[in-house]
C-alpha positions as CSV (number, residue, x, y, z in Angstrom):
1,M,-212.7,82.8,33.9
2,R,-215.8,84.8,33.5
3,S,-214.4,86.6,30.4
4,T,-213.5,83.2,28.9
5,E,-217.1,82.0,29.5
6,K,-218.5,85.1,27.8
7,V,-216.2,84.5,24.8
8,V,-217.4,80.8,24.6
9,C,-221.0,81.9,24.7
10,F,-220.4,84.4,21.9
11,L,-218.6,81.9,19.8
12,I,-221.2,79.2,20.2
13,V,-223.9,81.7,19.1
14,A,-221.8,82.8,16.1
15,L,-221.1,79.2,15.2
16,C,-224.8,78.2,15.3
17,V,-225.9,81.2,13.3
18,W,-223.3,80.6,10.6
19,A,-224.1,76.9,10.5
20,I,-227.8,77.7,9.9
21,S,-226.8,80.3,7.3
22,M,-224.8,77.6,5.4
23,Q,-227.8,75.2,5.7
24,V,-230.2,77.8,4.2
25,A,-227.8,79.1,1.6
26,T,-226.6,75.8,0.2
27,N,-227.9,72.4,1.6
28,L,-231.5,73.4,1.3
29,Q,-231.1,74.6,-2.3
30,F,-229.8,71.5,-4.0
31,Q,-231.9,70.2,-6.9
32,G,-233.2,66.7,-6.6
33,S,-234.1,64.6,-3.5
34,Q,-230.7,63.2,-2.5
35,S,-229.8,64.3,1.1
36,N,-226.4,64.9,2.7
37,R,-224.9,66.2,-0.5
38,I,-221.9,67.9,1.2
39,M,-221.1,64.8,3.2
40,L,-221.3,62.7,0.0
41,V,-218.8,65.0,-1.7
42,E,-216.5,64.8,1.3
43,L,-216.6,61.1,2.0
44,G,-217.1,59.9,-1.6
45,S,-213.9,58.2,-2.7
46,D,-214.4,58.0,-6.5
47,A,-215.8,59.9,-9.4
48,A,-219.1,58.0,-9.2
49,A,-219.7,59.3,-5.7
50,L,-219.0,62.9,-6.8
51,N,-221.5,62.5,-9.7
52,L,-224.1,61.1,-7.2
53,A,-223.5,64.1,-4.9
54,V,-224.3,66.7,-7.6
55,Q,-226.9,64.7,-9.6
56,A,-230.2,66.5,-9.8
57,N,-233.3,65.0,-11.4
58,G,-231.2,62.6,-13.5
59,P,-227.8,62.2,-15.1
60,R,-228.9,64.3,-18.2
61,D,-230.2,67.2,-16.1
62,F,-227.2,69.3,-17.0
63,D,-228.7,72.6,-15.7
64,G,-229.5,70.9,-12.4
65,I,-226.1,69.4,-12.1
66,A,-224.4,72.8,-12.8
67,H,-226.7,74.4,-10.1
68,N,-225.7,71.7,-7.6
69,I,-222.0,72.2,-8.3
70,R,-222.5,75.9,-7.6
71,M,-224.1,74.9,-4.3
72,V,-221.1,72.8,-3.4
73,V,-218.7,75.7,-4.3
74,R,-220.8,78.1,-2.3
75,N,-220.9,75.8,0.7
76,T,-217.1,75.4,0.5
77,D,-216.6,79.2,0.3
78,M,-218.8,79.7,3.4
79,D,-216.9,76.9,5.1
80,F,-213.8,79.1,5.1
81,V,-215.6,81.2,7.7
82,F,-217.0,78.2,9.6
83,I,-213.5,76.7,10.1
84,P,-212.1,79.6,12.3
85,L,-215.4,79.7,14.2
86,Y,-215.4,76.1,15.3
87,W,-211.6,76.2,15.7
88,L,-211.9,79.2,18.1
89,T,-214.9,77.6,19.9
90,Y,-213.1,74.4,20.6
91,L,-209.9,76.2,21.6
92,S,-211.9,78.3,24.1
93,L,-213.7,75.3,25.5
94,A,-210.4,73.5,25.8
95,Y,-208.8,76.5,27.5
96,L,-211.8,76.6,29.9
97,A,-211.5,72.9,30.6
98,G,-207.8,73.3,31.3
99,I,-208.4,76.2,33.8
100,L,-210.8,73.9,35.6
101,G,-208.3,71.2,36.0
102,N,-207.8,68.7,33.2
103,R,-204.9,70.3,31.4
104,A,-203.6,67.2,29.7
105,L,-206.9,66.2,28.0
106,A,-207.7,69.9,27.2
107,A,-204.3,70.4,25.6
108,A,-204.7,67.2,23.5
109,A,-208.2,68.3,22.5
110,A,-206.8,71.7,21.4
111,F,-204.0,70.1,19.4
112,S,-206.4,67.8,17.7
113,I,-208.8,70.6,16.6
114,V,-205.9,72.5,15.2
115,I,-204.9,69.5,13.0
116,A,-208.6,69.1,12.0
117,A,-208.8,72.8,10.9
118,V,-205.7,72.5,8.8
119,F,-207.0,69.5,7.0
120,D,-210.4,71.1,6.6
121,V,-208.7,74.0,4.7
122,L,-206.8,71.4,2.5
123,E,-210.1,69.6,1.9
124,N,-211.8,72.7,0.8
125,G,-209.1,73.4,-1.7
126,A,-209.4,69.9,-3.0
127,I,-213.2,70.3,-3.3
128,L,-212.9,73.6,-5.2
129,T,-210.4,72.0,-7.6
130,A,-212.6,68.9,-8.1
131,M,-215.7,71.0,-8.9
132,G,-213.7,72.6,-11.8
133,V,-212.8,69.2,-13.3
134,K,-215.1,68.0,-16.0
135,P,-215.8,65.1,-15.9
136,F,-214.9,64.2,-12.3
137,T,-212.0,61.8,-11.9
138,D,-211.1,59.3,-9.3
139,A,-207.9,61.2,-8.5
140,V,-209.7,64.4,-7.4
141,A,-212.2,62.4,-5.4
142,V,-209.5,60.5,-3.5
143,D,-207.8,63.8,-2.6
144,I,-211.0,65.1,-1.1
145,W,-211.6,61.7,0.7
146,E,-208.2,61.6,2.3
147,Y,-208.3,65.1,3.6
148,S,-211.8,64.6,4.8
149,Q,-211.1,61.4,6.6
150,T,-208.2,63.0,8.4
151,K,-210.2,66.1,9.3
152,W,-213.2,64.2,10.7
153,A,-210.9,61.8,12.6
154,F,-209.1,64.6,14.4
155,F,-212.4,66.6,14.8
156,F,-214.1,63.7,16.6
157,V,-211.0,62.8,18.6
158,S,-210.9,66.4,19.8
159,T,-214.6,66.3,20.7
160,L,-214.1,63.1,22.6
161,L,-211.0,64.4,24.5
162,L,-212.8,67.7,25.2
163,G,-215.8,65.8,26.6
164,L,-213.6,63.7,28.8
165,A,-211.7,66.8,30.1
166,M,-215.1,68.1,31.3
167,A,-216.7,64.8,32.4
168,L,-213.8,63.4,34.4
169,N,-213.2,66.5,36.5
170,R,-214.6,65.9,40.0
171,R,-214.0,69.5,41.0
172,V,-216.7,71.0,38.8
173,S,-220.5,70.8,39.0
174,G,-222.4,67.7,38.0
175,F,-224.2,69.7,35.2
176,R,-220.8,70.7,33.8
177,R,-219.7,67.0,33.9
178,N,-222.9,66.0,32.1
179,C,-222.1,68.4,29.4
180,G,-218.8,66.7,29.0
181,W,-220.5,63.3,28.7
182,V,-222.6,64.7,25.8
183,F,-219.5,65.8,24.0
184,T,-217.9,62.4,24.7
185,A,-220.9,60.6,23.2
186,A,-220.7,62.8,20.2
187,G,-217.1,62.0,19.7
188,V,-217.8,58.3,20.0
189,F,-220.7,58.4,17.5
190,G,-218.5,60.3,15.1
191,I,-215.6,57.9,15.3
192,V,-217.8,54.9,14.9
193,G,-219.5,56.6,11.8
194,L,-216.1,57.1,10.2
195,I,-215.1,53.5,10.9
196,L,-218.3,52.3,9.3
197,N,-217.6,54.7,6.4
198,S,-221.0,56.2,6.8
199,V,-222.1,59.6,5.5
200,N,-224.9,59.7,8.1
201,L,-223.2,61.4,11.0
202,S,-226.3,63.3,12.1
203,M,-226.4,61.8,15.6
204,A,-222.9,63.0,16.3
205,F,-223.7,66.5,15.0
206,R,-226.9,66.7,17.1
207,L,-225.1,65.6,20.2
208,M,-222.4,68.2,19.6
209,N,-225.0,71.0,19.1
210,F,-226.8,69.8,22.2
211,G,-223.6,69.9,24.2
212,M,-222.7,73.4,23.1
213,L,-226.2,74.6,24.0
214,L,-225.8,73.1,27.4
215,V,-222.4,74.8,27.9
216,K,-223.9,78.1,26.8
217,E,-226.9,77.7,29.2
218,L,-224.5,76.6,32.0
219,N,-222.4,79.8,31.5
220,H,-225.6,81.9,31.7
221,I,-226.6,80.1,34.9
222,D,-223.1,80.6,36.4
223,A,-223.1,84.3,35.5
224,A,-226.5,84.8,37.1
225,H,-225.4,82.9,40.2
226,H,-222.2,85.0,40.3
227,A,-224.1,88.2,40.0
228,H,-226.6,87.2,42.7
229,A,-223.7,86.3,45.1
230,H,-222.3,89.7,44.7
231,A,-225.6,91.5,45.0
């Protein structure tokens, strides 16, 4: 189990580093004041939503719009690295939760994240196709929206199940169970955000990041305790 925990720590660090890199390389470089551009692209269900997502300082700012489209494409290209990172991270966490006792919930969480990753790849392909269509059409927007809704649904279901797998296991420490409740809350917030068709899912993302940091810290504490016990 110690080797699995080391892998989980490495994947969490890699995931966080790549997420920050994507933020710096794309999200922070959009022209104009509109926030959540990538989420607007993913959850926008028509051409008007795509236009809003790439709009810069006005509908006639063609240079700014072209720049923002390049940012969407760059983010999507980088996402092809992000997908295997979060997929492996969740699979490792699910494997760890299964070892500790909750095999059914852990297996369901692993299955859900696999489905989420598959639809994420399909969504990225749809985004790259849409960014090459001028002007945007409702058809390309719907393709993105359908793949995105399915991806996020399975992603947050996986988060919820993974959290329950950790939180409902009485044979582990209270700290580990509390990490599970953080993941559970993140899954609930994400699912509610999708039901309300909201692009503001920041609370869910913050809770997931917090939960991963707690897991990473927990693994360090366990490693230190293990080393002290054998000293």
